[in-house]
C-alpha positions, 0 to 999 in steps of 0.5 A: 414521472410517478414513483410507481411507474418509473420505467414508463418514461424511459422505456421504448422499443426498437422493432425489427423493421418499419411500417410498410417495409419487410423486417430485416432478415436474420438468416441464423437460428438461435442454435447457430444454424442457417434458416430456410431463407439460406436454401443451399445451407439450410440447417447447417452450423455456420462454422461448418458451412465455411468450406461449402460456401467456398466450394459453391463460389468456386463452382460458380466461377465467383471465387476471387481469392481463398486464404486463411488469416490468423487473428484474435476471435471471441470465444465463449468463456464457459464452453470455449466455443466461437461466438457469432453476432446475430440480429435479434429484436430488443427493448431499448432505453432512449439514452440519446434523448438524455445526452445533454442532461447526462453531460451536465450531471457528470460535470457535478461529480468529482472523479479521481483521477480527473482525466477519466471523467474529462476524457474517457467517460465524457467522450462516451457520453457525447457519443452515447447510443440508445441502451439495449436493456433486454436479454433472451434468457430464462433466469433474470428479472422479468421486464414488466411489459405486457404487450398486445399481439400486434404490438400497438398496446403496451402496459408497463407495470410499476409494482406488485400491487398494480400487477395484482390489480391489473390481473386480478391475481395474488402475486407471491413471486415475480420470477418468470415461472410465477408471472409469465402466464398472467395476462392483462385485459386490453383497454383497447379491445385487443384481447389479452396482453401478454408479458414480453419474454425478455428479462433485464440486462444485469447492468440495468439491475446494477444501475438500479442498486441505489433504489433496490437496496432500499426497496425504494419507492415502496419503503425507506423513502426518507432514508433514501432521500437522506443518502442519495446521491452516494458520498462516493463509489469506487470501481475499475476503469472498465466500468466507464461503460458499465456501472458508472454509466448505468448508474448515471443514466438511471439517476438522470432519467429518474431524478435528473441528478448524478447518483454519486458525489465522488468517484474513485476509478481503479485500473485493471490488475493483469498477470505478470506477463501482461495478459488478463488473469485466467483461471484456465491459464493459471497465470497468477499466484494463488492470493491465499498463498500470497497472503499466507507467505507475506501477510494481507497487509503487504498485499494491501500496501502493494496494491494501494501503492501501485498504478491501479489507484491511478486508473492504470494497469498493474502487472501483478508480481509476487516479488513486489509484495515480498518487497513491501514486506521487506522494505516497509513492514519489517523496518516499521515492525523493527522500530516498534520492537525496538521501542518495546524492548527499551520500555522493558529495559527502562522499567527493569534496569532504571526502575521507571514506570512508563505510561503515555498520555497523548494529552500531555505534550512531550517535553524535549529539547532534542532537535531530532525529537522536535523534527520527528514530531513536526514531521508527524504533524505535517503528515497528519495534515497531509493525509487528512487533506489528501484523503478528503480529496480521495487521492490514495496514490499521494497518501501511501507514498508519503506514509512510506517516506515517513516510515523510512524517516522514522526507521532509517533516520530518527531511530538510527540517530537516537539509538544511544538515547533510546537505550539509556546510554546518555541519561534517564531523562534523555531516555524517557524523552526519546521513548515518549517521542517514539511512542507518540510517533508510533501511536499516531502512525498506527492510527493513520495507517490502520485503514491501509494495514489493519492487521499489523496496526491492530497487533501493535496497538494491543501491545502499546495499549498496555502503556496508555494512561487510562485517563486519555482513553474515551469511548470504546478503545478495545481496538485500533479500529475504534479509535479516531484519527489523530488531531493535527496541531499546527503549533507542533510543525517547525518548518525551520527544523524540517529544513535543517534536517533535510540538509543534514539528510542530503549531506549524509546520503551524498557522503554514503554514495561517495563511500560506496563509489570508493569502496570505503565501508562506514565502519572505517573513519575518515578525516573530513567531509566538506559542504560547498554551497553559495547559500549561507543559510544552508551552511548554517543549517549543516553546522547546527547538526554537525554532530549527527553528520560526523557520526553518521558518516564516521568522519572527524570533522565537518567543514563548510565553504561557499568557495568551490574554487578553493577545492578546485572542483569543477563540473564535467559532463557526458552525453546521455547516449540513450536519449541524445543518440536516438535524437541526434543520430549522425550528429551525435558524435560531434555534439558529444565531443563538444559536450566533453569540452564544456567548461565549468562556467559554461556548464554552470550557466547551462544548469541555471538556464536549463539548456544550451545550443551546441552545434545548432542543437538545443541540448537540455541539461537533464540530457547530460550525465553531470559529475564533479571532478577534483584536481589531483593536487587538491588532496584526496577528495572525492566530490558528488552532488545530490539534492542540489548540494555539493559534498566532498569527502577526504579519502585519506586514511592512516593506521589509527583510522584503519584500526578503529575500523577493524574494532568496529568490525569486531563489534559487528561480529559480536552483535551478529553472534548475539542475534544468532543466539536469539539474545535480547539487549537486556540479556547479561553476557560476557565475551571471550575471544581466542586469537593466535598471536603468532599468525601474521594475518591476526596482527592488525585485529589484535592491535585493534582489539587492544587499542580500542577495547573500551570502544568495543565494551561500550558498543556491546555493553558487555565485558571483553576478555582473552582468558579461557571461557567458563562453562556457561557458554551460550554460543561459540563460533569462529569469525572472520575479520578481514582475513583474520580468523579467531574464536568468539564465545558468549557466556552468561545468565540468559534466563528470560522474563516475559515483558511487562504488561498484562502477562508477567512471569513473577520471579518470586512469590505472587503479584499484588492485585487481582490476577488469574492464571492461563495455561497452555500445554503445561506452561502457565502464566499469571495475568493481571486483570487491570494492567496499568489501570486498564481493565482487561477484556476477553478480546484483549486477553485473546491477543495477550494469549496469542502473544504469550504462547506464539499462537498468532494465525491460529484459532484459540479457545479460552475455557474457564471451569469447562466453559468457553469464554466469549470474546464479547465478555468485557468484565473478567473480574470473575476470573480472579484467582482462578485458571483459564485453559487455552486450546489452540487449533 
């Protein structure tokens, strides 16, 4: 092949007939009307002719049967009129001659998921047909073939320069209207060669994309050679017969190599009813409205964590996007907000200036700190390995699991340390750990959720040590992914915490089954397991287990018989009923009679022969039963661990539960008043002691007042509330109704960082003032030693005045400040005016 005549070797024609034979007859003209060859219906539209054809057959006695069959039929998507198939002459690429080379080149590519490559696409290549590349339209890329009147002489033109040489004309434009009139003198004495009227199929153009975008081979030859084949491409599964195919055909014909190294195949997004999304039917929600309600990040995560990235179809449901916001982004944001609140508290109440340097290791002896740091580096390694393999569908579920572990486990189990309720050193260590984890996480998640990660980064940036920042750090999207440190991974701690989580989750299930809220303490939780290592793992984290399950003690044992616990089983009616049919009833009765030993053996082997049927263990509903004379224990097994919970309660335990209910009502009232943890308040309650329903709550408040005060970090009194009332409301605790009042000084201060409200005087160092609708704030030019830029200032302004989602203009002395401005020292001592759309 020569670079200026690339088409010549791959284009062939398929005539409408063979030499010595009459060409095939097409009885329909381009408008869908019969031609004179169909004399009885000449000039009649084919669909209108149906009833006349039936009449003619009936009149001629040739009608066997006439009827109507309802079936799907293709319609034009523009005019909504029925389509017909019509025979026309076409130009073809002889793909059948390339079949073996196409299959060989396909084997050189890496596909995700692989089954599309090995099944769908490979089968299509094995059965490939010659490719019709011509279309009978006016608008399109003209096919560069000039042909003699008898079709014997064909010239394929490979460039504008060649066309100018062959026609003797200067070419400025290669669209049809500019070249259709040009002719080429015949070299065989056949007169003038004229261009064929057809244009290229647009899929031929899409397959030419790698060359066309570089104007290859006329320009950028070295750039093309360096970037071809492409590192990866991604498209829908329907492109196995479209773009994936046309790219491979042309690359194989021209270079005998695949056009891509890696290929990600996505599935199709359908409407909630399983039908194709249609503007006409309006069977899908407006994407703009979905993003306005739930955010673009929620939509992105919903799509990435769906069957679409595994080449399966997705029935799009707006509720799914809402769930991502509720279950993923909001818990993640709450962990971030909790961190920021406690950094502010640390600086305000303990006088400790917080800065973070990633290059300095977090020094901590706390097992949960070590666990979350280990888990974080395990995640970094997993993400890098899986992303290198283009497996999006494995990465996002792991990221979501990490968010759950961070919010529901680490933050939850370390609230007291993070709030400074232990001591300052423990508080600093836990805050540094949480900051490290969140700072790592937002960099890992930035490609998936670019907006929330950028928002978090712009705020966390204020706490970064300037010494650790290299290169451009204006945006999270300028940062490199965090590095994996194998030394940070502690598999022993990850295993121990996994055991702890399994016990706590099983205990919560037992509480739910027996309607015992976590607020009410219980006496004992028991772990029964034959593995001594598992029992030691549980004991090493006993304080977390007892705290989370609100039990007095943890007991471990390897003896199941000590607690008279035995396995019980019931058949899965849906699975076994369908499979066994009439034999289901006797088999079901036999299953119910299986002993603990038989079920244990079945669990280990995976199946058992019952009345001549092989029953799988996972076809049973298996539970645990505790003998009634063994105390008030309830048993359950999850994650292959057997957990028992002592359900016995007494008055003291009930009172403690009621005290926790009172704490809960105070915190809800605090939230309703939009107070933050650093706001100083006093709590007053008014309860009618004469009412019988109030006796239990009054006793609980009296006996557990110290616990309530510690839990809410505020004084508690039954005296008359003063005048400085923040909020007052009647609350209900287990049928006891009484009045709660929150009082105190709640003047707010803006969080430390670039923007600060100064209670007295002015700040030291360079600063300027920003003002919006009569509200002014002072802004430091170099908070924490990091120079402020216009891009960061805009984010500060939006956070300061609540302007996220709105277009902001920042003006200085009447002139707008450009977002590209990096040095703002000229603002020192002056005022910036903010205008929001």
